[in-house]
C-alpha positions as CSV (number, residue, x, y, z in Angstrom):
1,M,13.4,8.1,-43.1
2,R,15.6,5.3,-44.8
3,A,14.7,2.6,-41.5
4,L,10.6,4.0,-42.7
5,A,11.7,3.2,-46.2
6,G,13.6,0.1,-45.6
7,A,9.9,-1.5,-43.8
8,A,7.9,-0.4,-46.5
9,N,10.4,-2.1,-49.1
10,S,10.2,-5.7,-46.4
11,E,6.3,-5.7,-46.7
12,P,5.2,-6.3,-50.0
13,R,8.2,-9.0,-49.6
14,L,7.3,-10.4,-46.5
15,R,3.5,-10.8,-47.8
16,A,4.8,-12.4,-51.1
17,D,6.6,-14.8,-48.3
18,A,3.3,-15.8,-46.5
19,R,1.2,-16.5,-49.8
20,R,4.1,-18.5,-51.1
21,N,4.3,-20.7,-48.0
22,S,0.7,-21.1,-48.1
23,E,0.9,-22.1,-51.2
24,Q,3.3,-24.8,-50.5
25,I,1.4,-25.9,-47.2
26,R,-1.7,-25.8,-49.2
27,A,0.1,-28.1,-52.2
28,A,1.5,-30.7,-49.3
29,A,-2.1,-31.1,-47.8
30,I,-3.5,-31.9,-50.9
31,G,-0.8,-34.5,-51.8
32,A,-0.9,-36.2,-48.3
33,F,-4.4,-36.1,-47.6
34,Q,-5.4,-37.5,-51.0
35,G,-3.0,-40.7,-50.1
36,R,-3.4,-40.5,-46.8
37,G,-6.3,-39.1,-45.3
38,L,-7.1,-36.2,-43.4
39,T,-5.1,-38.1,-40.3
40,V,-1.3,-37.2,-41.1
41,P,0.0,-35.8,-39.4
42,L,0.9,-32.3,-39.7
43,E,4.9,-32.2,-38.6
44,E,5.1,-33.5,-42.1
45,V,2.7,-32.0,-44.2
46,A,4.8,-29.5,-43.2
47,K,8.4,-30.8,-44.4
48,A,6.7,-31.1,-47.8
49,A,6.1,-27.9,-47.5
50,G,9.3,-27.2,-46.5
51,V,8.2,-24.6,-43.3
52,S,7.9,-25.5,-40.0
53,K,4.5,-26.8,-38.1
54,A,4.5,-23.2,-36.9
55,T,4.0,-21.7,-39.6
56,I,0.6,-24.2,-40.6
57,F,-1.0,-22.6,-37.3
58,N,0.1,-18.9,-38.5
59,R,-1.2,-19.2,-41.8
60,F,-4.6,-21.6,-41.3
61,G,-4.9,-21.6,-37.4
62,G,-4.2,-25.5,-37.2
63,R,-5.5,-28.6,-39.0
64,I,-9.5,-27.9,-39.2
65,G,-8.2,-24.4,-41.0
66,L,-5.7,-26.1,-43.1
67,I,-8.3,-29.1,-44.1
68,E,-11.0,-26.6,-45.0
69,A,-8.4,-24.8,-47.3
70,V,-8.2,-28.0,-49.1
71,I,-11.4,-29.6,-48.6
72,E,-12.7,-28.8,-52.1
73,E,-10.0,-30.4,-53.6
74,V,-9.4,-33.6,-51.8
75,V,-13.2,-34.6,-51.4
76,A,-15.7,-32.4,-52.1
77,T,-15.2,-31.8,-55.8
78,E,-15.0,-35.5,-57.1
79,L,-17.8,-36.5,-53.9
80,F,-20.6,-33.5,-55.1
81,A,-20.0,-34.8,-58.9
82,V,-20.7,-38.6,-57.7
83,I,-23.9,-37.3,-56.1
84,D,-25.1,-34.8,-59.4
85,R,-24.5,-37.3,-61.8
86,T,-26.4,-40.2,-58.6
87,R,-29.7,-37.6,-59.4
88,A,-29.9,-37.6,-62.9
89,I,-30.3,-41.5,-64.1
90,A,-33.8,-41.7,-63.9
91,D,-34.3,-44.7,-63.2
92,V,-34.4,-45.2,-59.3
93,G,-32.1,-49.0,-59.3
94,E,-29.8,-47.6,-61.6
95,R,-29.1,-44.4,-59.7
96,I,-29.2,-46.5,-57.0
97,A,-26.1,-48.6,-58.0
98,Y,-24.6,-46.2,-59.3
99,Y,-24.5,-44.4,-56.2
100,L,-23.1,-46.7,-54.0
101,T,-21.0,-48.0,-57.2
102,A,-19.0,-44.8,-57.1
103,L,-18.8,-44.3,-53.7
104,R,-16.9,-47.1,-52.9
105,D,-15.3,-46.1,-56.0
106,L,-14.2,-43.0,-54.2
107,Q,-13.5,-44.8,-50.6
108,Y,-10.8,-47.0,-51.6
109,R,-9.2,-44.2,-53.9
110,Q,-9.6,-41.6,-51.2
111,P,-8.8,-42.3,-47.7
112,A,-9.7,-38.7,-47.1
113,V,-13.5,-39.3,-48.0
114,N,-14.3,-42.1,-45.6
115,D,-12.6,-39.6,-42.8
116,V,-15.0,-37.3,-43.7
117,L,-17.7,-39.9,-43.6
118,L,-16.7,-40.9,-40.1
119,Q,-17.0,-37.4,-38.9
120,T,-13.7,-37.2,-37.9
121,Y,-13.4,-34.0,-37.6
122,P,-16.7,-33.0,-36.5
123,H,-16.5,-29.1,-35.8
124,S,-15.4,-28.6,-39.7
125,Q,-18.0,-26.8,-40.7
126,Q,-17.4,-27.9,-44.6
127,L,-17.2,-31.5,-43.3
128,M,-20.1,-31.9,-41.7
129,E,-22.4,-29.7,-44.5
130,I,-20.9,-32.8,-47.2
131,C,-21.9,-35.2,-44.4
132,R,-25.3,-33.6,-44.1
133,V,-25.2,-33.6,-48.2
134,G,-24.6,-37.4,-47.8
135,S,-27.4,-37.6,-45.8
136,E,-29.7,-36.0,-48.3
137,V,-28.4,-38.5,-50.7
138,N,-29.2,-41.8,-48.4
139,D,-33.3,-40.7,-47.8
140,E,-33.5,-39.6,-51.4
141,L,-32.6,-43.3,-53.1
142,I,-34.7,-44.9,-50.1
143,A,-37.7,-42.5,-50.7
144,A,-37.4,-43.2,-54.6
145,A,-37.2,-47.3,-53.7
146,R,-39.3,-47.4,-51.8
147,T,-42.1,-46.2,-55.0
148,C,-41.3,-49.1,-57.0
149,G,-39.3,-52.1,-55.0
150,A,-36.0,-51.3,-56.5
151,L,-34.9,-52.6,-53.0
152,R,-36.0,-54.7,-50.0
153,P,-38.5,-52.9,-48.3
154,E,-37.2,-53.4,-44.9
155,C,-33.8,-51.0,-46.5
156,T,-33.8,-47.7,-44.0
157,A,-31.0,-44.6,-44.8
158,G,-29.7,-45.9,-41.8
159,D,-28.8,-49.0,-43.3
160,L,-27.8,-47.5,-46.0
161,H,-25.7,-45.4,-43.8
162,A,-24.5,-47.9,-41.5
163,L,-22.8,-49.7,-45.1
164,V,-21.5,-47.1,-46.3
165,V,-20.0,-46.1,-42.2
166,D,-18.8,-50.0,-42.6
167,T,-16.6,-49.6,-45.3
168,A,-14.9,-46.7,-44.2
169,L,-14.5,-48.2,-40.3
170,A,-12.9,-51.3,-42.3
171,L,-11.0,-49.6,-44.5
172,K,-8.9,-47.1,-42.8
173,Y,-8.7,-49.1,-39.6
174,G,-8.9,-53.4,-41.3
175,E,-6.1,-54.7,-43.8
176,R,-7.2,-53.0,-47.1
177,P,-8.7,-55.9,-49.5
178,A,-7.5,-56.4,-53.4
179,R,-9.0,-54.0,-55.7
180,G,-10.6,-56.8,-57.4
181,E,-12.0,-58.4,-54.2
182,Y,-13.3,-55.0,-52.7
183,D,-15.4,-54.7,-56.3
184,R,-16.7,-58.3,-55.8
185,R,-18.2,-57.3,-52.5
186,T,-19.3,-53.8,-54.1
187,T,-21.5,-56.5,-55.9
188,Y,-22.6,-58.4,-53.7
189,L,-23.6,-55.4,-51.2
190,L,-25.9,-54.4,-53.8
191,D,-27.4,-58.0,-54.5
192,G,-28.5,-58.2,-51.2
193,I,-29.9,-54.9,-51.1
194,R,-32.0,-55.4,-54.2
195,G,-35.5,-55.6,-54.2
196,S,-37.7,-57.6,-56.0
197,R,-38.8,-55.6,-58.5
198,S,-35.4,-55.4,-59.5
199,A,-33.5,-57.4,-62.3
200,A,-29.7,-58.3,-61.9
201,G,-28.6,-55.1,-64.0
202,G,-29.9,-52.4,-60.9
203,R,-32.8,-51.1,-63.8
204,V,-36.7,-52.0,-62.6
205,N,-38.1,-53.9,-63.7
206,G,-40.8,-52.2,-65.4
207,S,-39.5,-49.7,-66.4
């Protein structure tokens, strides 16, 4: 009976330890992924959490499970806020300018956004869902632009997607530009794709 009582008393402690480990791992993963992207070695996440790499696999099943446990805090909340704000802007030219500017800002500040956009982990259903929503926004923007000349007529949803992916590739694998240079190039990008009926500030003439 003493052994049984001891086992019963240890079970809540084990559960408490497991919960504490999971919380520590999540916090470490959020900090690592936000600062350096989703490809940070799990050994480093484990070290920051004060656990072993095996514990990450025990609690989350590996990298994909860990990513899905924290992706809302790392990427989805901010990215979906940009998408919601984009869809709420009435003027098409302003909508496109806001979306690309805000998205490029996220890409610069949050390396994990680029891992999502590059579909670095295609086996993650949550990451692929974020990409699906992003594709919907691209299609919506192009369709709206065609009704009012806000973009160059030859600009397609594929072109818009390629511009975003090119930025992700440059930031992930290239030399990181100074923020001022990066923002200046955002202006160049917008100027290059605006249609003849868009004013410099992003508004459609006559709207």
